[in-house]
C-alpha positions as a Markdown table, in Angstrom:
| # | Residue | x | y | z |
|---|---|---|---|---|
| 1 | Met | -22.9 | -13.9 | 3.4 |
| 2 | Cys | -22.4 | -10.2 | 3.3 |
| 3 | Ile | -21.9 | -8.4 | 0.0 |
| 4 | Lys | -20.8 | -4.8 | 0.1 |
| 5 | Arg | -20.1 | -2.4 | -2.7 |
| 6 | Glu | -19.0 | 1.2 | -1.9 |
| 7 | Ser | -21.6 | 2.5 | 0.6 |
| 8 | Asp | -24.4 | 0.1 | -0.6 |
| 9 | Leu | -25.2 | -3.1 | 1.2 |
| 10 | Phe | -26.6 | -6.0 | -0.6 |
| 11 | Val | -27.8 | -9.0 | 1.4 |
| 12 | Ala | -28.5 | -12.3 | -0.3 |
| 13 | Phe | -29.2 | -15.7 | 1.1 |
| 14 | Ser | -30.1 | -19.2 | 0.0 |
| 15 | Val | -31.8 | -22.0 | 1.7 |
| 16 | Gly | -30.9 | -25.6 | 1.3 |
| 17 | Lys | -27.8 | -27.7 | 1.2 |
| 18 | Trp | -24.7 | -25.6 | 0.4 |
| 19 | Ile | -23.6 | -27.6 | -2.7 |
| 20 | Gln | -21.9 | -26.0 | -5.7 |
| 21 | Glu | -25.1 | -25.8 | -7.7 |
| 22 | Val | -27.0 | -23.8 | -5.1 |
| 23 | Cys | -24.0 | -21.6 | -4.5 |
| 24 | Asp | -23.7 | -20.9 | -8.2 |
| 25 | Glu | -27.4 | -20.0 | -8.4 |
| 26 | Leu | -26.9 | -17.4 | -5.6 |
| 27 | Tyr | -23.9 | -15.7 | -7.1 |
| 28 | Lys | -25.4 | -15.8 | -10.6 |
| 29 | Ser | -28.4 | -14.0 | -9.2 |
| 30 | Ile | -26.3 | -11.4 | -7.5 |
| 31 | Ser | -24.3 | -10.8 | -10.7 |
| 32 | Glu | -27.4 | -10.3 | -12.7 |
| 33 | Arg | -29.0 | -7.9 | -10.2 |
| 34 | Ile | -26.1 | -5.5 | -9.7 |
| 35 | Gln | -24.0 | -3.3 | -11.9 |
| 36 | Gln | -20.9 | -5.3 | -12.6 |
| 37 | Pro | -18.0 | -4.2 | -10.4 |
| 38 | Thr | -14.7 | -3.0 | -11.9 |
| 39 | Ala | -11.1 | -2.8 | -10.8 |
| 40 | Lys | -11.8 | 0.7 | -9.6 |
| 41 | Gln | -15.2 | 0.0 | -8.0 |
| 42 | Lys | -14.8 | -3.4 | -6.5 |
| 43 | Ile | -17.4 | -5.6 | -4.8 |
| 44 | Ser | -16.5 | -7.2 | -1.5 |
| 45 | Phe | -17.6 | -10.6 | -0.3 |
| 46 | Cys | -17.1 | -12.2 | 3.2 |
| 47 | Thr | -17.9 | -15.8 | 3.7 |
| 48 | Asp | -16.9 | -18.8 | 5.7 |
| 49 | Gly | -14.3 | -21.2 | 4.4 |
| 50 | Asn | -16.5 | -23.3 | 2.0 |
| 51 | Glu | -14.8 | -23.6 | -1.3 |
| 52 | Gln | -18.1 | -23.4 | -3.2 |
| 53 | Asn | -18.2 | -19.7 | -2.5 |
| 54 | Arg | -14.8 | -19.0 | -4.1 |
| 55 | Asn | -15.6 | -21.2 | -7.1 |
| 56 | Ala | -18.9 | -19.3 | -7.7 |
| 57 | Ile | -17.3 | -15.9 | -7.2 |
| 58 | Glu | -14.6 | -16.7 | -9.7 |
| 59 | Lys | -17.2 | -18.0 | -12.1 |
| 60 | Tyr | -19.5 | -15.0 | -12.1 |
| 61 | Phe | -17.2 | -12.1 | -11.3 |
| 62 | Asn | -13.8 | -10.9 | -12.7 |
| 63 | Lys | -11.1 | -11.6 | -10.1 |
| 64 | Asp | -9.7 | -8.1 | -10.5 |
| 65 | Ser | -13.0 | -6.5 | -9.5 |
| 66 | Val | -13.5 | -8.5 | -6.2 |
| 67 | Asn | -12.3 | -8.2 | -2.7 |
| 68 | Tyr | -13.0 | -11.5 | -1.0 |
| 69 | Gly | -12.2 | -12.6 | 2.6 |
| 70 | Gln | -13.0 | -15.6 | 4.6 |
| 71 | Val | -13.5 | -16.3 | 8.3 |
| 72 | Ile | -12.3 | -19.8 | 8.9 |
| 73 | Lys | -13.6 | -21.6 | 12.0 |
| 74 | Asp | -11.0 | -23.5 | 13.9 |
| 75 | Lys | -12.4 | -26.8 | 15.2 |
| 76 | Ile | -11.5 | -29.8 | 17.2 |
| 77 | Gln | -13.9 | -32.5 | 16.2 |
| 78 | Gln | -17.2 | -30.6 | 16.0 |
| 79 | Arg | -16.3 | -28.0 | 18.6 |
| 80 | Ile | -15.3 | -24.5 | 17.5 |
| 81 | Ile | -12.3 | -23.3 | 19.4 |
| 82 | Gly | -11.6 | -20.1 | 17.5 |
| 83 | Asn | -11.4 | -18.6 | 14.0 |
| 84 | His | -9.0 | -16.8 | 11.8 |
| 85 | Lys | -9.4 | -14.5 | 8.7 |
| 86 | Arg | -7.7 | -14.7 | 5.3 |
| 87 | Arg | -7.7 | -12.6 | 2.2 |
| 88 | Val | -8.6 | -14.7 | -0.8 |
| 89 | Leu | -9.0 | -12.1 | -3.6 |
| 90 | Gly | -8.1 | -8.5 | -3.7 |
| 91 | Asn | -6.9 | -6.5 | -0.8 |
| 92 | Ile | -9.9 | -6.4 | 1.6 |
| 93 | Pro | -8.8 | -5.0 | 5.0 |
| 94 | Tyr | -8.8 | -7.7 | 7.8 |
| 95 | Asp | -11.1 | -5.6 | 10.0 |
| 96 | Glu | -13.7 | -5.7 | 7.2 |
| 97 | Ile | -13.7 | -9.5 | 7.0 |
| 98 | Lys | -16.7 | -10.4 | 9.2 |
| 99 | Ile | -19.5 | -13.0 | 9.1 |
| 100 | Asn | -20.9 | -12.6 | 12.6 |
| 101 | Asn | -24.1 | -11.0 | 11.4 |
| 102 | Ile | -24.8 | -13.7 | 9.0 |
| 103 | Asp | -24.0 | -16.5 | 11.4 |
| 104 | Gly | -26.5 | -15.0 | 13.8 |
| 105 | Phe | -29.1 | -14.8 | 11.0 |
| 106 | Cys | -28.6 | -18.5 | 10.2 |
| 107 | Ser | -29.1 | -19.5 | 13.8 |
């Protein structure tokens, strides 16, 4: 996951099964360690399509203060055949929705 605010870059990661409880712990930790974003100074998140991310973001951050985009992997069975991007919250530019650095880190 990549978390960006203005020109600062915050990187956070969690190890273990990506269940809601683990995801909540990660976003709670992020929310406690940073100055809370505002509608004028938003925080941006880019993740894959797991719903746990959206649930946790909406739990720990005000929706009006978040730009959130997802990269959804298109699969046939277990084979990735492509991907597409979508805005989930806010108005994050499509060219800023990226998770390739994080996927490489996870590998």
